[in-house]
C-alpha positions as CSV (number, residue, x, y, z in Angstrom):
1,X,-14.1,23.8,12.7
2,X,-14.8,23.4,16.4
3,X,-18.0,21.6,16.4
4,X,-16.6,19.0,14.0
5,X,-13.5,18.9,16.5
6,X,-15.4,18.3,19.4
7,X,-17.9,15.5,17.5
8,X,-14.7,13.8,16.2
9,X,-13.4,13.8,20.0
10,X,-16.3,11.8,21.3
11,X,-15.7,9.2,18.4
12,X,-12.4,8.3,19.3
13,X,-12.1,8.3,22.2
14,X,10.0,-22.4,25.6
15,X,9.7,-24.7,22.9
16,X,10.6,-28.5,23.8
17,X,12.4,-30.8,21.4
18,X,10.1,-33.4,19.0
19,X,11.6,-36.5,20.3
20,X,10.6,-40.1,20.3
21,X,9.0,-39.8,24.0
22,X,6.2,-42.2,24.0
23,X,4.7,-40.1,27.2
24,X,3.7,-36.5,27.8
25,X,1.9,-35.2,30.4
26,X,-1.9,-36.0,31.2
27,X,-3.7,-32.5,31.3
28,X,-6.5,-34.1,33.5
29,X,-3.8,-33.7,36.3
30,X,-3.6,-30.0,35.9
31,X,-5.8,-27.1,37.1
32,X,-5.2,-25.6,33.5
33,X,-7.6,-27.3,31.9
34,X,-8.9,-24.7,29.8
35,X,-6.1,-24.4,28.0
36,X,-6.2,-25.5,24.4
37,X,-4.2,-25.3,21.4
38,X,-4.9,-26.2,17.7
39,X,-2.6,-29.1,16.0
40,X,-1.8,-27.2,12.7
41,X,0.0,-29.5,9.5
42,X,0.3,-27.5,6.6
43,X,-1.6,-24.3,8.4
44,X,-4.8,-26.7,8.2
45,X,-6.1,-27.8,12.1
46,X,-6.4,-31.1,13.0
47,X,-7.6,-31.1,16.1
48,X,-7.2,-29.4,19.7
49,X,-5.0,-30.8,22.9
50,X,-4.8,-29.5,26.3
51,X,-1.5,-28.7,28.1
52,X,-0.1,-28.2,31.7
53,X,1.9,-25.7,32.9
54,X,5.2,-27.7,32.6
55,X,3.5,-28.7,29.1
56,X,1.8,-26.1,27.7
57,X,-0.8,-26.5,25.1
58,X,0.8,-24.8,22.8
59,X,4.1,-26.7,22.9
60,X,2.1,-30.1,23.1
61,X,0.3,-29.3,19.6
62,X,3.7,-28.3,17.9
63,X,5.3,-31.1,19.2
64,X,2.3,-33.3,17.6
65,X,2.2,-31.8,14.7
66,X,6.3,-32.3,14.1
67,X,5.7,-35.9,14.6
68,X,3.0,-36.2,12.3
69,X,5.0,-34.3,9.8
70,X,7.8,-36.5,10.3
71,X,5.5,-39.6,10.2
72,X,4.1,-38.5,7.0
73,X,7.4,-37.6,5.0
74,X,8.2,-41.2,5.6
75,X,6.8,-42.7,2.8
76,X,7.5,-46.1,3.8
77,X,4.8,-46.0,6.3
78,X,1.4,-46.0,4.6
79,X,-1.7,-44.1,5.9
80,X,-3.5,-47.0,7.0
81,X,-0.7,-47.8,9.5
82,X,-2.1,-44.9,11.6
83,X,-3.3,-46.9,14.7
84,X,-4.6,-46.8,18.5
85,X,-3.1,-48.8,21.2
86,X,-4.0,-49.2,25.1
87,X,-1.2,-49.2,27.3
88,X,-1.6,-48.8,31.0
89,X,-5.0,-47.2,30.6
90,X,-3.6,-44.6,27.9
91,X,-4.8,-44.6,24.5
92,X,-1.7,-44.0,22.3
93,X,-1.6,-43.0,18.9
94,X,1.1,-44.4,16.3
95,X,1.9,-44.5,12.8
96,X,4.0,-48.0,12.4
97,X,5.7,-48.2,15.0
98,X,6.4,-44.4,15.5
99,X,4.7,-42.6,18.3
100,X,2.4,-39.7,17.8
101,X,0.9,-38.8,21.0
102,X,-1.3,-39.4,24.0
103,X,-5.3,-39.0,24.1
104,X,-6.5,-38.1,27.1
105,X,-9.9,-37.7,29.4
106,X,-9.1,-34.1,29.6
107,X,-8.6,-33.9,25.4
108,X,-12.0,-35.4,25.1
109,X,-13.9,-33.4,27.8
110,X,-12.4,-30.3,25.3
111,X,-14.4,-32.0,22.7
112,X,-17.3,-32.9,24.5
113,X,-17.2,-36.5,23.6
114,X,-15.9,-40.2,25.0
115,X,-11.9,-40.9,24.9
116,X,-12.6,-44.0,22.5
117,X,-14.4,-41.9,19.6
118,X,-12.0,-38.9,20.0
119,X,-9.3,-41.7,19.2
120,X,-11.1,-42.9,16.2
121,X,-11.6,-38.8,15.3
122,X,-7.8,-38.6,15.6
123,X,-6.8,-41.6,13.5
124,X,-9.0,-40.7,10.9
125,X,-7.5,-36.9,10.4
126,X,-4.2,-38.4,10.9
127,X,-4.4,-40.2,7.9
128,X,-6.4,-37.8,5.7
129,X,-3.6,-35.2,6.6
130,X,-0.6,-37.7,5.5
131,X,-2.6,-38.6,2.0
132,X,-3.0,-34.9,1.6
133,X,0.8,-34.0,2.8
134,X,2.3,-36.4,-0.1
135,X,-0.5,-35.7,-2.6
136,X,0.6,-31.7,-2.7
137,X,4.3,-32.8,-2.9
138,X,4.1,-35.0,-5.3
139,X,5.8,-33.7,-8.5
140,X,3.0,-34.1,-11.1
141,X,0.4,-31.7,-8.3
142,X,3.4,-29.1,-7.8
143,X,4.0,-28.9,-11.6
144,X,-0.2,-28.7,-12.2
145,X,0.0,-25.9,-9.5
146,X,3.0,-24.0,-10.4
147,X,1.2,-23.2,-13.9
148,X,-2.0,-22.5,-12.3
149,X,-0.3,-19.8,-10.0
150,X,1.9,-18.2,-13.4
151,X,-1.9,-17.4,-15.1
152,X,-3.2,-16.3,-11.5
153,X,-0.2,-13.6,-11.4
154,X,-0.9,-12.6,-14.9
155,X,-4.7,-12.4,-14.3
156,X,-3.5,-10.2,-11.3
157,X,-1.5,-7.8,-12.7
158,X,-4.2,-7.8,-15.9
159,X,-6.8,-6.5,-13.0
160,X,-4.9,-4.0,-11.5
161,X,-4.0,-2.4,-14.7
162,X,-7.4,-2.6,-16.0
163,X,-9.0,-1.6,-12.3
164,X,-6.6,1.3,-12.6
165,X,-7.6,2.6,-15.9
166,X,-11.2,2.3,-15.0
167,X,-11.0,4.3,-12.0
168,X,-9.4,6.9,-13.8
169,X,-12.0,6.9,-16.3
170,X,-14.6,7.0,-13.4
171,X,-12.9,9.7,-11.8
172,X,-12.9,12.0,-14.9
173,X,-16.7,10.9,-15.5
174,X,-17.7,12.0,-12.1
175,X,-15.6,15.7,-11.9
176,X,-17.7,16.2,-15.4
177,X,-21.0,15.2,-14.5
178,X,-21.5,16.2,-10.9
179,X,-19.2,19.8,-10.2
180,X,-22.4,21.5,-11.8
181,X,-24.9,19.3,-9.8
182,X,-22.9,20.6,-6.3
183,X,-22.5,24.2,-7.1
184,X,-26.4,24.0,-7.8
185,X,-26.8,22.3,-4.4
186,X,-24.9,24.6,-2.6
187,X,-27.0,27.7,-4.3
188,X,-30.1,26.1,-3.5
189,X,-29.0,25.5,0.0
190,X,-28.2,29.1,0.5
191,X,-24.3,28.1,1.1
192,X,-25.7,25.7,4.3
193,X,-23.8,23.2,2.0
194,X,-20.3,24.1,0.6
195,X,-19.4,23.0,-2.7
196,X,-15.5,22.3,-1.7
197,X,-16.1,20.4,1.3
198,X,-18.7,18.1,-0.2
199,X,-16.2,17.5,-3.4
200,X,-13.5,16.7,-0.6
201,X,-15.7,14.3,1.0
202,X,-16.6,12.3,-2.2
203,X,-13.3,12.6,-3.1
204,X,-12.0,10.9,0.0
205,X,-14.8,8.2,-0.5
206,X,-14.1,7.5,-4.2
207,X,-10.4,6.8,-3.2
208,X,-11.4,4.4,-0.1
209,X,-13.7,2.6,-2.2
210,X,-11.1,2.2,-5.1
211,X,-8.2,1.3,-2.7
212,X,-10.1,-1.4,-1.2
213,X,-11.4,-3.1,-4.2
214,X,-7.4,-3.3,-5.3
215,X,-6.7,-4.6,-2.1
216,X,-9.1,-7.0,-1.9
217,X,-8.5,-8.1,-5.4
218,X,-4.6,-8.1,-4.7
219,X,-5.3,-9.9,-1.2
220,X,-7.5,-12.4,-2.9
221,X,-5.1,-13.5,-5.6
222,X,-1.9,-13.7,-3.3
223,X,-4.1,-15.4,-1.3
224,X,-5.1,-18.4,-4.0
225,X,-1.5,-18.3,-4.9
226,X,0.0,-19.1,-1.8
227,X,-2.7,-21.9,-0.9
228,X,-1.4,-23.1,-3.9
229,X,1.7,-25.0,-2.6
230,X,2.2,-27.0,1.0
231,X,5.2,-24.7,1.8
232,X,3.3,-21.4,1.6
233,X,-0.4,-22.7,2.4
234,X,-0.2,-22.0,6.3
235,X,1.3,-18.2,5.0
236,X,-2.2,-18.1,2.9
237,X,-4.5,-19.4,5.9
238,X,-2.2,-17.0,8.5
239,X,-2.9,-14.3,6.0
240,X,-6.6,-15.0,5.4
241,X,-6.8,-14.9,9.5
242,X,-4.9,-11.7,9.7
243,X,-7.7,-9.8,7.6
244,X,-10.5,-11.5,8.4
245,X,-10.5,-11.9,12.0
246,X,-10.2,-8.0,12.5
247,X,-12.9,-7.3,9.9
248,X,-15.2,-9.5,12.1
249,X,-14.4,-7.6,15.1
250,X,-14.8,-3.9,13.2
251,X,-18.1,-5.3,12.0
252,X,-19.1,-6.4,15.2
253,X,-18.2,-3.2,16.8
254,X,-19.4,-1.2,14.4
255,X,-23.0,-2.9,14.3
256,X,-22.5,-2.1,18.6
257,X,-21.9,1.4,18.0
258,X,-24.1,2.2,15.1
259,X,-26.7,3.8,16.9
260,X,-24.7,6.1,19.1
261,X,-22.6,7.1,15.6
262,X,-26.3,8.0,14.3
263,X,-26.9,9.9,17.3
264,X,-24.0,11.8,17.0
265,X,-24.4,12.4,13.5
266,X,-28.1,13.9,13.6
267,X,-26.5,16.0,16.8
268,X,-23.9,17.7,14.5
269,X,-26.0,17.9,11.5
270,X,-28.5,20.1,13.6
271,X,-26.1,21.9,15.4
272,X,-24.0,22.8,12.1
273,X,-27.5,23.6,10.4
274,X,-28.3,26.0,13.4
275,X,-25.1,27.7,13.1
276,X,-25.0,28.3,9.8
277,X,-28.4,29.8,9.7
278,X,-27.2,32.0,12.9
279,X,-24.2,33.0,10.9
280,X,-26.8,34.2,7.8
281,X,-29.1,35.9,10.2
282,X,-26.3,37.8,12.0
283,X,-24.4,38.5,8.6
284,X,-27.4,40.2,7.4
285,X,-27.6,42.6,10.3
286,X,-23.6,43.3,9.9
287,X,-24.4,44.0,6.3
288,X,-27.3,46.2,6.8
289,X,-29.7,43.6,5.5
290,X,-31.5,43.2,8.7
291,X,-32.0,46.4,11.3
292,X,-32.7,45.9,14.5
293,X,-33.7,49.0,16.7
294,X,-31.1,49.8,19.7
295,X,-28.6,47.2,18.0
296,X,-25.5,48.0,16.6
297,X,-24.5,46.3,13.4
298,X,-20.9,45.9,14.7
299,X,-22.4,43.7,17.7
300,X,-23.1,41.2,15.3
301,X,-20.6,38.9,14.6
302,X,-19.4,39.0,18.3
303,X,-22.9,38.3,19.6
304,X,-22.7,35.5,16.6
305,X,-19.8,34.0,18.6
306,X,-21.3,33.8,21.8
307,X,-24.4,32.3,20.2
308,X,-22.2,29.7,18.4
309,X,-20.3,28.5,21.7
310,X,-23.5,28.3,24.0
311,X,-24.5,26.1,20.6
312,X,-21.6,24.0,20.5
313,X,-21.4,23.8,24.5
314,X,-25.4,22.6,24.5
315,X,-24.5,19.8,21.2
316,X,-21.4,18.5,24.0
317,X,-23.5,18.4,26.7
318,X,-26.4,16.3,24.9
319,X,-23.5,14.0,23.2
320,X,-21.5,13.6,26.6
321,X,-23.4,10.8,28.0
322,X,-22.7,8.8,25.0
323,X,-19.2,8.8,25.6
324,X,-19.1,5.9,28.3
325,X,-21.2,3.7,25.7
326,X,-19.1,4.3,23.1
327,X,-15.9,3.8,25.0
328,X,-17.1,0.5,25.7
329,X,-19.0,-0.6,22.2
330,X,-16.3,0.6,20.0
331,X,-12.9,-0.6,18.6
332,X,-11.2,2.8,20.2
333,X,-12.2,1.9,23.7
334,X,-8.8,1.5,24.7
335,X,-8.0,5.4,23.6
336,X,-9.0,7.3,26.8
337,X,-9.7,11.1,26.0
338,X,-8.4,13.3,28.9
339,X,-11.5,15.7,28.7
340,X,-10.2,17.9,31.2
341,X,-7.6,18.9,29.1
342,X,-8.8,18.5,25.9
343,X,-12.5,20.4,26.0
344,X,-11.4,23.7,27.8
345,X,-8.5,23.7,25.0
346,X,-11.3,23.1,22.2
347,X,-13.5,25.7,22.9
348,X,-10.1,28.2,23.8
349,X,-9.4,27.3,20.1
350,X,-12.6,28.5,18.6
351,X,-12.1,31.8,19.9
């Protein structure tokens, strides 16, 4: 138990009001040239803009998005009314006579293109989002998507019920098939592999897979249903990012973490093997199966504890150099373990 604790310890170590102003601050005049924020409409990113300290990029992006939404909601203005006007050396984007945004050289630099090309791209993006905005809110599309949502919801319930039934059947099947094999494996390994521990590990793995599959199905259907309606599409995109971004970080962290993890597992398994082998040896001495001249059988178990202690210390000494790399590579790098306090207590717990 103390060996597991030691190895596991190594492992875990202000919004501006959207008005009709025709000017916003030129970000090229600011030293904060790298501050970028996405302009989102219904959760979709159209383009990125820069900001300044007095008018942050996030606030500027939100203001532009609100203006685009307001123009899209005004059905008297066709999408083709989006245009660029040059005024005092600046490019201004309008929908009809309604001002949307200024395009600065700093915005173009962020995209690695010239200002006129960026202006053309922005115009096409705004035209496209206005068309999409109105299409998704048309009565026919809403009715069609509502029907799709009901069908998807029914399928979700059916899938959850079906998979729950299937997992129960699989659980009973594996219990019947694996029990005898696990008991046989325990006997063949001379109890180096314990049946109850292996059963618990397999049960945890099974439950983890079960929960993950049900969670993936649920999230997939919920994301699809939310994405059908313009009012919830942003929530759908946010939900997907909320799940995928940590998964990407976990995947990258796990890949970086894997070599050290494999090495720790090897250390753990080797140490566990020798500890159990040593226990069998001293148990045989204690029961009289092995007789050593001038060695009292009553000394067997105390001697085993001393030998086990030094085995664990040796394993910790071998694994300890991995600790800084684990803290740097793993997702638990923000968790700092007070080794001077924890390690002595773990050793004391052993006795």
